[in-house]
C-alpha positions in Angstrom: -11.5 6.7 -13.4 -11.1 3.3 -11.7 -13.1 3.0 -8.4 -9.9 2.7 -6.3 -8.1 5.6 -8.0 -7.3 8.6 -5.9 -9.6 11.6 -6.4 -8.0 14.7 -7.8 -7.3 17.3 -5.1 -9.8 20.2 -4.9 -8.6 23.4 -6.4 -7.6 26.0 -3.8 -10.2 28.7 -3.4 -9.4 32.2 -4.6 -9.0 34.7 -1.7 -10.5 38.1 -2.3 -10.0 40.9 0.1 -12.5 43.7 0.2 -13.4 46.5 2.6 -17.2 46.1 2.1 -19.6 43.2 1.6 -23.3 43.8 1.0 -25.5 40.7 1.4 -28.7 40.8 -0.7 -29.2 42.6 -4.0 -32.7 44.0 -3.6 -33.3 47.8 -3.4 -31.7 48.1 0.0 -28.6 46.1 -1.1 -28.2 48.1 -4.4 -28.5 51.3 -2.4 -26.0 50.2 0.2 -23.5 49.1 -2.5 -23.8 52.4 -4.4 -23.6 54.5 -1.3 -20.5 52.6 -0.1 -18.8 53.1 -3.5 -19.8 56.8 -3.4 -18.3 57.1 0.1 -14.9 56.0 -1.2 -14.9 52.2 -0.7 -12.3 50.9 -3.2 -14.2 47.6 -3.6 -17.7 46.5 -2.8 -18.8 42.8 -3.1 -22.6 42.5 -3.6 -23.7 39.0 -2.8 -27.0 37.5 -3.8 -28.4 34.0 -3.6 -30.3 34.4 -6.9 -28.7 34.5 -10.4 -29.0 38.3 -10.5 -30.0 41.3 -8.4 -33.4 42.9 -7.9 -35.2 40.6 -5.7 -38.8 41.3 -4.7 -38.2 45.0 -5.0 -38.4 44.7 -8.8 -42.1 43.5 -8.4 -43.3 46.5 -6.4 -46.3 48.1 -8.1 -47.7 50.9 -5.9 -45.0 53.5 -5.7 -42.8 55.2 -3.1 -44.8 56.9 -0.4 -43.0 59.9 1.1 -43.5 63.4 2.3 -41.8 65.4 -0.4 -43.9 68.4 -1.5 -41.2 69.6 -4.0 -41.7 66.5 -6.2 -45.5 66.9 -5.9 -45.2 70.5 -7.1 -43.2 69.4 -10.2 -45.8 66.9 -11.1 -49.1 68.7 -10.5 -48.3 72.4 -10.1 -50.2 72.4 -6.8 -49.0 72.8 -3.3 -48.9 69.5 -1.4 -49.9 70.2 2.1 -48.5 67.3 3.9 -46.4 66.6 7.0 -44.4 63.8 8.5 -46.8 63.7 11.5 -49.8 63.3 9.1 -48.1 60.5 7.2 -47.2 58.7 10.5 -50.8 59.0 11.6 -52.1 57.5 8.3 -49.7 54.6 8.7 -50.8 53.8 12.3 -54.5 54.2 11.4 -54.1 51.8 8.4 -52.4 49.3 10.6 -55.3 49.2 13.1 -53.1 48.9 16.1 -50.8 46.3 14.7 -48.1 48.6 13.3 -44.7 48.9 14.9 -44.6 52.6 15.9 -40.9 52.9 15.5 -41.0 51.6 11.9 -43.9 54.0 11.1 -41.7 56.8 12.6 -38.8 55.8 10.4 -40.8 55.5 7.2 -42.6 58.8 7.7 -39.5 60.8 8.7 -36.9 59.3 6.3 -39.0 58.6 3.3 -38.4 62.0 1.8 -34.6 61.6 2.0 -34.9 58.2 0.4 -36.9 59.6 -2.4 -34.4 62.4 -3.0 -31.6 59.8 -3.1 -33.4 57.8 -5.8 -33.8 61.0 -7.8 -30.0 61.6 -7.6 -29.5 58.1 -9.1 -31.6 59.1 -12.1 -35.0 57.5 -11.1 -37.9 59.6 -12.3 -40.7 59.4 -9.8 -42.4 62.7 -10.7 -46.0 61.3 -11.0 -47.6 61.7 -7.5 -50.9 60.1 -6.7 -53.1 59.5 -3.6 -53.7 55.8 -2.8 -56.0 54.2 -0.3 -55.0 54.7 3.3 -53.3 58.1 2.6 -54.9 61.4 3.4 -52.7 63.2 0.8 -51.2 62.5 -2.6 -47.7 61.3 -1.5 -47.1 58.1 -3.5 -44.5 58.7 -6.2 -44.3 56.8 -9.4 -42.6 57.0 -12.8 -44.5 59.0 -15.4 -47.1 56.9 -17.4 -46.1 55.4 -20.7 -48.7 55.3 -23.5 -51.4 56.2 -21.0 -50.5 53.2 -18.8 -48.8 53.2 -15.3 -45.1 52.4 -15.6 -43.9 49.4 -13.4 -42.4 51.3 -10.5 -40.4 48.5 -9.0 -38.8 47.5 -12.3 -38.1 51.1 -13.1 -36.3 51.7 -9.9 -34.3 48.4 -9.9 -33.3 48.6 -13.6 -32.1 52.2 -13.1 -30.0 51.2 -10.0 -28.7 48.1 -11.8 -27.4 50.3 -14.6 -25.7 52.5 -12.0 -24.1 49.5 -10.4 -22.9 48.2 -13.8 -21.3 51.6 -14.4 -19.5 51.6 -11.1 -16.2 49.7 -11.4 -15.8 49.4 -7.6 -18.9 47.2 -7.3 -18.7 43.5 -8.1 -21.7 41.2 -8.0 -21.4 37.6 -6.9 -24.6 35.6 -7.7 -25.7 32.2 -6.5 -24.2 32.8 -3.1 -26.6 32.3 -0.2 -25.2 33.5 3.1 -26.7 31.8 6.1 -24.5 33.1 8.9 -22.5 36.2 9.8 -19.3 35.5 11.8 -18.3 38.5 13.9 -15.3 39.4 15.9 -14.2 42.7 17.5 -12.0 43.5 14.5 -13.5 41.7 11.5 -16.4 39.7 10.1 -16.8 36.7 7.8 -19.5 34.8 6.1 -20.8 31.2 6.0 -22.3 29.9 2.8 -25.3 27.5 2.5 -23.1 24.5 2.1 -21.3 25.2 5.4 -18.1 26.5 3.9 -16.7 29.4 5.9 -15.1 32.6 4.6 -12.6 33.4 7.5 -12.1 37.0 8.7 -8.8 38.3 7.5 -9.0 42.1 7.6 -10.2 44.8 10.0 -13.2 47.1 9.2 -12.3 50.2 7.2 -11.5 53.1 9.5 -13.5 55.5 7.3 -16.8 53.6 7.5 -18.7 54.1 10.8 -20.3 51.0 12.4 -19.2 48.8 9.5 -20.7 45.4 9.1 -18.2 44.2 6.5 -16.4 41.1 5.5 -12.8 40.2 5.7 -11.1 38.0 3.1 -13.7 36.1 0.9 -12.8 32.7 -0.3 -14.9 32.6 -3.4 -15.9 29.0 -4.0 -17.4 27.9 -7.3 -20.7 26.9 -5.5 -20.9 30.5 -4.2 -20.5 32.0 -7.7 -16.7 32.1 -7.3 -14.5 34.7 -8.9 
């Protein structure tokens, strides 16, 4: 093209309307997307800045610590005498005064429910061990393979990725780094790393309480456009 020739006009972005947008494809994002779809969301966009989902969650190596004696019974045949208050005390003791008490409360009280949810998704965490800083065996892992510990983070993430792939309502948009959330009383939008803005075009779904969801999404090529 000659230097003085007019540049070709940029292609108009494709506008995608969706009731739910999940930002980040780690364990929390995968869980949020699957839960939204299970709750009836017709379409869920899962946005991640990387080329795929998983994040640092896939690298977790210790296990899922939670008060859930039923799982311990299945693995060892012994009664696990544990309690939420004991787990919380262990967390605060290990933190040596630097732990956020409200986060310790949440982890101790809600860890069991999170573990049960992972089980419903097909994640086998039936191997229960006692790690440093814990007064009871409450760290749940996948069963060993060939006498060696299975990679817990990879096992969880790969199982949830398979569930997402088998859920038609969930669409993954990779290479999209969201740097700002735009909120209004009735809708929300996203700003991408290059400053492009996805304007709000729809109201939050009435059937999702306290929704933090996107409106129309103008999926640009630099955001892994669809």
